[in-house]
N, C-alpha and C positions, 0 to 999 in steps of 0.2 A: 208342595203343602199340603197337608192333610185337611178333610174336613173339620176334624177337633180344632187343628190348631190355627185355623180361619178363624171360627167362632170363638176361641180365648183371644184372638186379637182385636174383634170386634168387641169384645166384653171391657177391654180396657178403657175404652173410651169414656170418661166420668162427664158429667153433666156441667154446664158453666156457673157463672152467676153474674150478677149486676156489681160492677167495680166501683170504686170511690170516686165521686164526680159524675156518675151516671154513664161512665163510660161501660161498654158491652165485655165482658171477659169470659172466654171459653178456660176451661181447666187447664192451669198450666202444668205440662208434661214434658220432660225431655229425656231424649235419647242419647246414649254415647256408643259412640264407634271407636274401635283402636285404630289409630294412623301414626304415621312419623311424625314424631314430635310432639306427640301426646294426643289423647282423645280428641275427636271431634264430636261435638256437642250440638245437638238439633232441638230447637224449641219452636213448634208450631205456633204462631199467634193469634191469627184468625182471617179467614178465608184464602188468601193467597199470598200471607206475609209470614215469613217463616226467617228465625235467626238462628246463626251457625256461628260457632266460636270454635277456635282452633289456635292455639300456641300464644295466645294473650291478644287474638285479633276476635274482632266482632263483625260479623256483616249482616246487614237487614237487607233483606228482598222485599220489595212492595210494600213497606211498611204504610199501616194504614190507621188513621186516628181513631176511628169506630172501634178499634179494640182498646185495650187498657195497656196504654204504654208505660205503665209503671212496671209492667212485666218486661219491658224491653231495655237492654242495654245501649249505652251509646255506641255509635260504628264508626268502624275505621273505612269501611268501605260500604255503599249502599247500591244496589242493582235494581235496575225499574224495568219492567217488561214490557209497558204498554203507558199511554197517556191519560186513559182514564182514571176517574177521582179513587176506586181502590186500590190502583197501583201506583201512580204518580199523586202522592197526596203532600202538598206542599207544608201542612201544619205538622206532620208526621215527621217528614224530613229535616225540617227545621229543629224540631226537638231532640230529634236522635243523632242529627250527625254533628260527628267531633270537628273542631275548627280545620279546616282544609281537607277533611276526609273525600275522596274521590266517590264520583257518582259515575257509574255507566248507565247507561240509558239509550232511547231509542231518539231518532232526529225528531219527531213529532212533539217531543217535549221540551227541545230546547230553548223555547221563548221563555219559557219558566224557570229553567236552570241553565242560566248561559255559560256557567263554569262546567256544566256537566261533559263528561267523557263520552260524545256519539260513537256509538259502536254498530256499521252495519251489519246486516245479515251475513254470516261467513267469515266475517273479521274475526282477530284476535288481539289481544291487549293484555299489559301487566298493569294492574293499579293496586297498590298498598301491598307490594310483594306477591300479588294472588295473581296467576293465569287466569285470563276470562276468556271464553269463546262464543260469541253471539250464534245460535243457531236458529234459523228462520221460523215464525211462527206466524200461520196463516190459516184460513179456512180453503177445503175444497167445495165444500155445499154452498151454493149461493143464499142469501137471504140475510135477514136481520138477528142477533147485532152483526155486523161485518167486521173482518178482520182480514183487511187485503194483504197480499204480499208486501214485506218490505216495511209495514207499518209497525211491526211489534217484534220484540225479541224473546228467543230463549236463552238459556245461558248453562256453558258448560263450565264451572270453577273447580279448579286443581287446588287442592290443598292435602298437605301431611301425605300425599303420593297418592291420594285417593281424587276420583272425579265423579262431581254432583251435578246433576242436570234439573235444572228449575225449566220447565216446559214453557210456562207462561200460558196464555190461550193460543191454543192452536189444535187442528187435526193432525193426523199421523200423517204428514208430508213425507215426503222422499227425503227431504235433509234430517225430520227425525228419525225415520227408519234405519239412515246410514250412521247413526250413532254408535261408537263401539266402546267396549271397556268402562261402563258405567256403574259406579259402585251404589250411588243412591240417587234415585229420579223421584221427581215431584212431578204427577202427571195431573191433567186436568179432567174434569167427567160431566157431562151435560151441559154445553156451552154455544147453542140450547140444545134440547134431546133431538135427536135426529143426526146432531154432528158427534161428539165424544160419549156416547150412551155407555153404560158399563160394560157392555161387550166390545164395545170400539176401543175404550179404554185399555182392558184389558187386553186386546189383542195387540195394540200398540207396544204396551208396556212389555209383552212376549218378544215383540220384534227388537226392542231396545235391549233386553235382557240385562236388568240391572240387576244388582245382588240383592239391594232392598227397593222398595216403592211405598212412596207416600201418596194419596189420593188427596187433591186438595181442589180450592176453586169449585167445589161442586152445588152449593145452596145457592141459588140466584137469586131466591125470593128472599132471604136472608140479607143478601147484598143491596137488593133494591131497597128493602123496607127499613134499614139500617139509616139511610139518608133521606128517605120518604116513607115515613108511617103509613100514608095512603095509597103506596104503590099498589097497583093491581097485581095480583099473583099470578105466576106462570103457569100455563096448561102444564101439569104434569112434572113440575119442577119446585115441588115444596117439600117442607124437611119430612116428610114421612117417605115420599118417594125418594129422595136424597139418600136416607138412612137403608132404605131397601136396595138402591141401587150399589150400595157399599158392599152389601152382602152379596148381589149379583156379580161386582166385580170380584169380591173375595173367591166365590165360586168359579169363575172362569181363570183362576190360575193354580187351581187345586192340580197336583200332579208336576208343578214345574219347582223349578229351584229358587223362586225369587220369593223372598220373606215381604208378606204384606205388613205395613206398620201404619194403624190408623190413628191419625193425630187428631189433639181435641181442637178442631178448628171454629167451632160454632158454640157459643152460649146456649143454655139451655132454654129451649121455647116455650 
């Protein structure tokens, strides 16, 4: 990727707005990628919430009701990466889940979703006709917020002959580095600073070597204040540093074949 291309991609991120009913809405932007059976349509929603459409099916990943759910479509399949509120949000799940639609999830959320399909790290299943692999998501560096091994999942979803990876919240652990043949990857950044920094996230992305990468789950102050306006700002993880971090991440990918897509994950602050 050239310097000019990276800057153009960064400039494509549009400001967000306040949605009807007081929900926070990022500027909705979709990307389409050719695949067997029709294009894959990707819509970043908010923070770690993303909508995938293909061949008449809708997949919601970590739907979160802090965002504007009017921008989201009813789901044939829901993937949940963790059990905290911006990953496992019952209000969003109840609104978007089609009757009987499967939910693939971690064991830690089973009490809240008794009929969910628990997928242990390293396991594979087929739900709604889609093959899903669970990839371990955990910390290497100790300290809060803690993400111990086995508590959370990343996922590789195979649709239209393409492999899409949702990392969830993880460092660049061996299970992530071992991934092969990923077409689109969603990678986290700054969780918190000192773990997936822009440089670390970029190095991990280069190890996975997807054709296309989105950075998501990077503005921790937004996530905290969306549910608690009085939440204390994190040191070094505010909106300004998050935006600068995205540029740093893009810089690290210059000269590679990986295409960086900046999703509109957050409303204008």
